[in-house]
PAROKE-56225 format. One record per atom (N, C-alpha, C): residue number from 1; residue in three letters; chain; atom name; y, x, z. Coordinates in nm, 3 decimals. Example, Ala and Ser with C-alpha at 12.3 -4.5 7.8 and 13.67 -1.06 7.14 Angstrom:
BEGIN
> k,r,c,a,c2,c1,c3
> 1,ALA,A,N,-0.569,1.319,0.780
> 1,ALA,A,CA,-0.450,1.230,0.780
> 1,ALA,A,C,-0.330,1.320,0.780
> 2,SER,A,N,-0.225,1.285,0.708
> 2,SER,A,CA,-0.106,1.367,0.714
> 2,SER,A,C,0.003,1.290,0.787
# end
This chain:
BEGIN
> k,r,c,a,c2,c1,c3
> 1,MET,A,N,13.935,5.415,10.607
> 1,MET,A,CA,13.945,5.429,10.750
> 1,MET,A,C,13.806,5.456,10.808
> 2,ILE,A,N,13.797,5.558,10.893
> 2,ILE,A,CA,13.668,5.598,10.949
> 2,ILE,A,C,13.632,5.510,11.069
> 3,ASN,A,N,13.507,5.478,11.078
> 3,ASN,A,CA,13.453,5.399,11.187
> 3,ASN,A,C,13.481,5.470,11.320
> 4,PRO,A,N,13.530,5.400,11.424
> 4,PRO,A,CA,13.560,5.463,11.553
> 4,PRO,A,C,13.439,5.531,11.618
> 5,LYS,A,N,13.321,5.472,11.600
> 5,LYS,A,CA,13.200,5.535,11.655
> 5,LYS,A,C,13.175,5.670,11.588
> 6,LEU,A,N,13.192,5.673,11.456
> 6,LEU,A,CA,13.172,5.798,11.383
> 6,LEU,A,C,13.276,5.902,11.422
> 7,ARG,A,N,13.398,5.858,11.446
> 7,ARG,A,CA,13.505,5.950,11.489
> 7,ARG,A,C,13.468,6.011,11.624
> 8,ALA,A,N,13.414,5.929,11.715
> 8,ALA,A,CA,13.374,5.979,11.846
> 8,ALA,A,C,13.259,6.078,11.833
> 9,ILE,A,N,13.163,6.048,11.747
> 9,ILE,A,CA,13.051,6.140,11.724
> 9,ILE,A,C,13.102,6.272,11.667
> 10,GLN,A,N,13.192,6.263,11.572
> 10,GLN,A,CA,13.249,6.382,11.510
> 10,GLN,A,C,13.321,6.468,11.614
> 11,ALA,A,N,13.399,6.405,11.701
> 11,ALA,A,CA,13.470,6.478,11.807
> 11,ALA,A,C,13.371,6.543,11.903
> 12,LYS,A,N,13.264,6.472,11.934
> 12,LYS,A,CA,13.161,6.525,12.023
> 12,LYS,A,C,13.095,6.648,11.962
> 13,PHE,A,N,13.062,6.640,11.833
> 13,PHE,A,CA,13.002,6.754,11.765
> 13,PHE,A,C,13.094,6.875,11.768
> 14,LYS,A,N,13.221,6.853,11.741
> 14,LYS,A,CA,13.317,6.964,11.741
> 14,LYS,A,C,13.329,7.028,11.878
> 15,SER,A,N,13.329,6.947,11.982
> 15,SER,A,CA,13.344,7.001,12.118
> 15,SER,A,C,13.217,7.070,12.168
> 16,GLN,A,N,13.104,7.041,12.106
> 16,GLN,A,CA,12.977,7.097,12.152
> 16,GLN,A,C,12.913,7.191,12.050
> 17,GLU,A,N,12.994,7.254,11.970
> 17,GLU,A,CA,12.942,7.343,11.865
> 17,GLU,A,C,12.859,7.458,11.923
> 18,THR,A,N,12.905,7.515,12.032
> 18,THR,A,CA,12.833,7.626,12.094
> 18,THR,A,C,12.697,7.580,12.147
> 19,VAL,A,N,12.695,7.463,12.209
> 19,VAL,A,CA,12.571,7.408,12.261
> 19,VAL,A,C,12.473,7.383,12.146
> 20,CYS,A,N,12.523,7.327,12.038
> 20,CYS,A,CA,12.440,7.299,11.922
> 20,CYS,A,C,12.377,7.428,11.868
> 21,HIS,A,N,12.456,7.532,11.859
> 21,HIS,A,CA,12.406,7.661,11.810
> 21,HIS,A,C,12.297,7.715,11.902
> 22,LYS,A,N,12.318,7.704,12.033
> 22,LYS,A,CA,12.221,7.754,12.129
> 22,LYS,A,C,12.089,7.676,12.122
> 23,VAL,A,N,12.100,7.544,12.109
> 23,VAL,A,CA,11.980,7.461,12.098
> 23,VAL,A,C,11.901,7.497,11.972
> 24,LEU,A,N,11.971,7.510,11.860
> 24,LEU,A,CA,11.904,7.544,11.735
> 24,LEU,A,C,11.840,7.682,11.741
> 25,SER,A,N,11.907,7.777,11.803
> 25,SER,A,CA,11.850,7.912,11.818
> 25,SER,A,C,11.723,7.909,11.902
> 26,THR,A,N,11.725,7.833,12.011
> 26,THR,A,CA,11.607,7.823,12.097
> 26,THR,A,C,11.493,7.754,12.023
> 27,LEU,A,N,11.522,7.644,11.957
> 27,LEU,A,CA,11.415,7.572,11.887
> 27,LEU,A,C,11.359,7.653,11.771
> 28,SER,A,N,11.440,7.739,11.710
> 28,SER,A,CA,11.389,7.821,11.600
> 28,SER,A,C,11.282,7.919,11.651
> 29,LEU,A,N,11.291,7.956,11.778
> 29,LEU,A,CA,11.188,8.044,11.835
> 29,LEU,A,C,11.055,7.972,11.847
> 30,PHE,A,N,11.057,7.842,11.861
> 30,PHE,A,CA,10.934,7.761,11.868
> 30,PHE,A,C,10.870,7.744,11.730
> 31,ALA,A,N,10.944,7.773,11.625
> 31,ALA,A,CA,10.898,7.746,11.489
> 31,ALA,A,C,10.800,7.851,11.436
> 32,ASN,A,N,10.773,7.954,11.512
> 32,ASN,A,CA,10.677,8.057,11.473
> 32,ASN,A,C,10.548,8.033,11.552
> 33,LYS,A,N,10.435,8.028,11.483
> 33,LYS,A,CA,10.308,7.994,11.547
> 33,LYS,A,C,10.272,8.088,11.663
> 34,SER,A,N,10.290,8.218,11.643
> 34,SER,A,CA,10.257,8.314,11.749
> 34,SER,A,C,10.349,8.297,11.869
> 35,ARG,A,N,10.480,8.285,11.844
> 35,ARG,A,CA,10.574,8.267,11.955
> 35,ARG,A,C,10.548,8.137,12.029
> 36,PHE,A,N,10.517,8.032,11.954
> 36,PHE,A,CA,10.489,7.903,12.017
> 36,PHE,A,C,10.366,7.913,12.108
> 37,ARG,A,N,10.261,7.978,12.058
> 37,ARG,A,CA,10.140,7.994,12.138
> 37,ARG,A,C,10.164,8.082,12.261
> 38,ILE,A,N,10.247,8.184,12.245
> 38,ILE,A,CA,10.282,8.270,12.359
> 38,ILE,A,C,10.353,8.186,12.465
> 39,LEU,A,N,10.449,8.107,12.423
> 39,LEU,A,CA,10.523,8.023,12.518
> 39,LEU,A,C,10.431,7.923,12.587
> 40,CYS,A,N,10.341,7.864,12.511
> 40,CYS,A,CA,10.244,7.769,12.570
> 40,CYS,A,C,10.157,7.839,12.673
> 41,ALA,A,N,10.109,7.959,12.641
> 41,ALA,A,CA,10.025,8.034,12.734
> 41,ALA,A,C,10.102,8.069,12.860
> 42,LEU,A,N,10.227,8.113,12.845
> 42,LEU,A,CA,10.307,8.152,12.960
> 42,LEU,A,C,10.345,8.033,13.047
> 43,CYS,A,N,10.336,7.913,12.994
> 43,CYS,A,CA,10.356,7.793,13.076
> 43,CYS,A,C,10.242,7.779,13.177
> 44,GLU,A,N,10.128,7.841,13.147
> 44,GLU,A,CA,10.010,7.831,13.233
> 44,GLU,A,C,9.998,7.946,13.332
> 45,GLY,A,N,10.073,8.054,13.309
> 45,GLY,A,CA,10.065,8.168,13.400
> 45,GLY,A,C,10.127,8.292,13.339
> 46,ASP,A,N,10.117,8.402,13.413
> 46,ASP,A,CA,10.172,8.531,13.371
> 46,ASP,A,C,10.060,8.615,13.310
> 47,PHE,A,N,10.091,8.684,13.198
> 47,PHE,A,CA,9.988,8.759,13.128
> 47,PHE,A,C,10.044,8.888,13.070
> 48,CYS,A,N,9.955,8.986,13.050
> 48,CYS,A,CA,9.993,9.110,12.981
> 48,CYS,A,C,9.972,9.091,12.831
> 49,VAL,A,N,10.017,9.189,12.754
> 49,VAL,A,CA,10.010,9.181,12.608
> 49,VAL,A,C,9.867,9.162,12.559
> 50,SER,A,N,9.774,9.242,12.611
> 50,SER,A,CA,9.636,9.233,12.562
> 50,SER,A,C,9.575,9.096,12.590
> 51,GLU,A,N,9.610,9.037,12.702
> 51,GLU,A,CA,9.561,8.902,12.731
> 51,GLU,A,C,9.621,8.801,12.634
> 52,LEU,A,N,9.749,8.818,12.605
> 52,LEU,A,CA,9.815,8.725,12.511
> 52,LEU,A,C,9.762,8.740,12.370
> 53,VAL,A,N,9.728,8.862,12.330
> 53,VAL,A,CA,9.669,8.883,12.197
> 53,VAL,A,C,9.540,8.803,12.186
> 54,GLY,A,N,9.457,8.807,12.291
> 54,GLY,A,CA,9.333,8.731,12.291
> 54,GLY,A,C,9.354,8.582,12.288
> 55,VAL,A,N,9.452,8.534,12.361
> 55,VAL,A,CA,9.480,8.391,12.368
> 55,VAL,A,C,9.544,8.340,12.240
> 56,VAL,A,N,9.641,8.415,12.191
> 56,VAL,A,CA,9.715,8.371,12.072
> 56,VAL,A,C,9.625,8.375,11.949
> 57,GLY,A,N,9.540,8.478,11.941
> 57,GLY,A,CA,9.445,8.486,11.831
> 57,GLY,A,C,9.509,8.507,11.695
> 58,GLN,A,N,9.629,8.555,11.694
> 58,GLN,A,CA,9.700,8.577,11.568
> 58,GLN,A,C,9.756,8.719,11.567
> 59,GLY,A,N,9.713,8.799,11.474
> 59,GLY,A,CA,9.773,8.930,11.456
> 59,GLY,A,C,9.728,9.035,11.554
> 60,LYS,A,N,9.797,9.147,11.546
> 60,LYS,A,CA,9.766,9.265,11.625
> 60,LYS,A,C,9.856,9.271,11.747
> 61,THR,A,N,9.825,9.365,11.835
> 61,THR,A,CA,9.905,9.385,11.955
> 61,THR,A,C,10.051,9.413,11.919
> 62,SER,A,N,10.073,9.491,11.814
> 62,SER,A,CA,10.211,9.525,11.775
> 62,SER,A,C,10.289,9.400,11.733
> 63,ASN,A,N,10.223,9.306,11.666
> 63,ASN,A,CA,10.289,9.182,11.625
> 63,ASN,A,C,10.324,9.097,11.747
> 64,ILE,A,N,10.230,9.086,11.840
> 64,ILE,A,CA,10.255,9.007,11.961
> 64,ILE,A,C,10.365,9.073,12.044
> 65,SER,A,N,10.364,9.206,12.051
> 65,SER,A,CA,10.470,9.277,12.124
> 65,SER,A,C,10.606,9.249,12.062
> 66,GLN,A,N,10.612,9.244,11.931
> 66,GLN,A,CA,10.737,9.214,11.861
> 66,GLN,A,C,10.784,9.073,11.894
> 67,GLN,A,N,10.692,8.978,11.896
> 67,GLN,A,CA,10.727,8.840,11.929
> 67,GLN,A,C,10.773,8.829,12.074
> 68,LEU,A,N,10.708,8.903,12.164
> 68,LEU,A,CA,10.749,8.905,12.304
> 68,LEU,A,C,10.889,8.961,12.321
> 69,LYS,A,N,10.920,9.062,12.242
> 69,LYS,A,CA,11.054,9.121,12.248
> 69,LYS,A,C,11.159,9.019,12.206
> 70,MET,A,N,11.132,8.945,12.101
> 70,MET,A,CA,11.226,8.842,12.055
> 70,MET,A,C,11.247,8.736,12.162
> 71,LEU,A,N,11.138,8.692,12.224
> 71,LEU,A,CA,11.148,8.590,12.329
> 71,LEU,A,C,11.222,8.644,12.451
> 72,SER,A,N,11.201,8.770,12.479
> 72,SER,A,CA,11.269,8.834,12.592
> 72,SER,A,C,11.419,8.848,12.566
> 73,LEU,A,N,11.454,8.893,12.446
> 73,LEU,A,CA,11.596,8.907,12.410
> 73,LEU,A,C,11.668,8.772,12.412
> 74,ALA,A,N,11.595,8.666,12.383
> 74,ALA,A,CA,11.653,8.532,12.385
> 74,ALA,A,C,11.664,8.477,12.528
> 75,GLY,A,N,11.605,8.549,12.624
> 75,GLY,A,CA,11.612,8.507,12.764
> 75,GLY,A,C,11.511,8.403,12.805
> 76,LEU,A,N,11.411,8.379,12.719
> 76,LEU,A,CA,11.311,8.278,12.750
> 76,LEU,A,C,11.199,8.331,12.840
> 77,ILE,A,N,11.171,8.461,12.829
> 77,ILE,A,CA,11.066,8.521,12.910
> 77,ILE,A,C,11.120,8.645,12.979
> 78,GLY,A,N,11.050,8.684,13.084
> 78,GLY,A,CA,11.083,8.806,13.155
> 78,GLY,A,C,10.958,8.889,13.171
> 79,SER,A,N,10.974,9.009,13.224
> 79,SER,A,CA,10.857,9.095,13.242
> 79,SER,A,C,10.873,9.179,13.368
> 80,SER,A,N,10.759,9.227,13.416
> 80,SER,A,CA,10.757,9.320,13.528
> 80,SER,A,C,10.639,9.414,13.508
> 81,ARG,A,N,10.648,9.529,13.570
> 81,ARG,A,CA,10.542,9.628,13.555
> 81,ARG,A,C,10.443,9.617,13.670
> 82,ASP,A,N,10.316,9.619,13.634
> 82,ASP,A,CA,10.207,9.621,13.732
> 82,ASP,A,C,10.120,9.741,13.698
> 83,HIS,A,N,10.148,9.854,13.761
> 83,HIS,A,CA,10.084,9.982,13.730
> 83,HIS,A,C,10.112,10.016,13.584
> 84,LYS,A,N,10.011,10.020,13.500
> 84,LYS,A,CA,10.031,10.057,13.360
> 84,LYS,A,C,10.059,9.936,13.269
> 85,LYS,A,N,10.041,9.818,13.323
> 85,LYS,A,CA,10.057,9.696,13.242
> 85,LYS,A,C,10.196,9.636,13.261
> 86,ILE,A,N,10.244,9.574,13.155
> 86,ILE,A,CA,10.366,9.494,13.164
> 86,ILE,A,C,10.321,9.349,13.163
> 87,ILE,A,N,10.360,9.276,13.265
> 87,ILE,A,CA,10.322,9.136,13.280
> 87,ILE,A,C,10.439,9.049,13.237
> 88,TYR,A,N,10.411,8.955,13.148
> 88,TYR,A,CA,10.515,8.865,13.098
> 88,TYR,A,C,10.505,8.730,13.167
> 89,ARG,A,N,10.620,8.670,13.190
> 89,ARG,A,CA,10.628,8.541,13.257
> 89,ARG,A,C,10.737,8.457,13.192
> 90,LEU,A,N,10.723,8.330,13.209
> 90,LEU,A,CA,10.824,8.237,13.160
> 90,LEU,A,C,10.946,8.249,13.250
> 91,LYS,A,N,11.062,8.263,13.190
> 91,LYS,A,CA,11.185,8.283,13.266
> 91,LYS,A,C,11.274,8.158,13.261
> 92,ASP,A,N,11.274,8.092,13.148
> 92,ASP,A,CA,11.358,7.974,13.128
> 92,ASP,A,C,11.274,7.848,13.152
> 93,VAL,A,N,11.302,7.778,13.261
> 93,VAL,A,CA,11.222,7.661,13.298
> 93,VAL,A,C,11.233,7.548,13.195
> 94,ARG,A,N,11.337,7.550,13.115
> 94,ARG,A,CA,11.351,7.447,13.011
> 94,ARG,A,C,11.241,7.458,12.907
> 95,VAL,A,N,11.190,7.578,12.887
> 95,VAL,A,CA,11.081,7.599,12.791
> 95,VAL,A,C,10.958,7.521,12.835
> 96,ARG,A,N,10.926,7.527,12.964
> 96,ARG,A,CA,10.811,7.453,13.016
> 96,ARG,A,C,10.829,7.303,12.990
> 97,ALA,A,N,10.949,7.254,13.010
> 97,ALA,A,CA,10.977,7.112,12.987
> 97,ALA,A,C,10.958,7.076,12.839
> 98,ILE,A,N,11.001,7.164,12.750
> 98,ILE,A,CA,10.984,7.139,12.606
> 98,ILE,A,C,10.837,7.138,12.569
> 99,VAL,A,N,10.762,7.237,12.618
> 99,VAL,A,CA,10.618,7.245,12.589
> 99,VAL,A,C,10.547,7.121,12.643
> 100,ARG,A,N,10.578,7.082,12.764
> 100,ARG,A,CA,10.515,6.963,12.824
> 100,ARG,A,C,10.548,6.838,12.743
> 101,PHE,A,N,10.672,6.825,12.699
> 101,PHE,A,CA,10.713,6.712,12.616
> 101,PHE,A,C,10.630,6.708,12.488
> 102,LEU,A,N,10.617,6.823,12.422
> 102,LEU,A,CA,10.540,6.830,12.298
> 102,LEU,A,C,10.393,6.796,12.322
> 103,GLU,A,N,10.338,6.847,12.432
> 103,GLU,A,CA,10.199,6.815,12.465
> 103,GLU,A,C,10.179,6.666,12.484
> 104,GLN,A,N,10.269,6.603,12.558
> 104,GLN,A,CA,10.257,6.461,12.588
> 104,GLN,A,C,10.273,6.374,12.464
> 105,ASN,A,N,10.357,6.419,12.372
> 105,ASN,A,CA,10.389,6.334,12.257
> 105,ASN,A,C,10.312,6.369,12.130
> 106,TYR,A,N,10.246,6.484,12.128
> 106,TYR,A,CA,10.171,6.520,12.007
> 106,TYR,A,C,10.026,6.554,12.035
> 107,VAL,A,N,10.000,6.643,12.126
> 107,VAL,A,CA,9.864,6.689,12.151
> 107,VAL,A,C,9.777,6.577,12.207
> 108,LYS,A,N,9.822,6.511,12.309
> 108,LYS,A,CA,9.742,6.410,12.376
> 108,LYS,A,C,9.723,6.285,12.292
> 109,GLN,A,N,9.809,6.267,12.192
> 109,GLN,A,CA,9.792,6.152,12.105
> 109,GLN,A,C,9.714,6.189,11.980
> 110,GLY,A,N,9.676,6.315,11.968
> 110,GLY,A,CA,9.595,6.357,11.854
> 110,GLY,A,C,9.672,6.362,11.723
> 111,ARG,A,N,9.800,6.385,11.733
> 111,ARG,A,CA,9.882,6.391,11.610
> 111,ARG,A,C,9.909,6.532,11.568
# end
């Protein structure tokens, strides 16, 4: 006989399968060093590709552009044109909350 608490957890998991998939997809975007640094930078302001290449310090412009495209397709960032430059901005406010949480629990404690 299965524990009633476990049965409730199992039912909850089944009813929230889509949510679970979305959370895992979003967190997987944080698992890449360049994408993570891009998201952290965009929490501080809006930047063009060349500025992000300098801040991220990883790879070439083409690599950063590819990472920006992935983040954009996932709906985490948006962009707008400013003359010849494309300016990227954080679109999903939940990303800022995740970055702030990580900063508070890892960076500031020196872990």
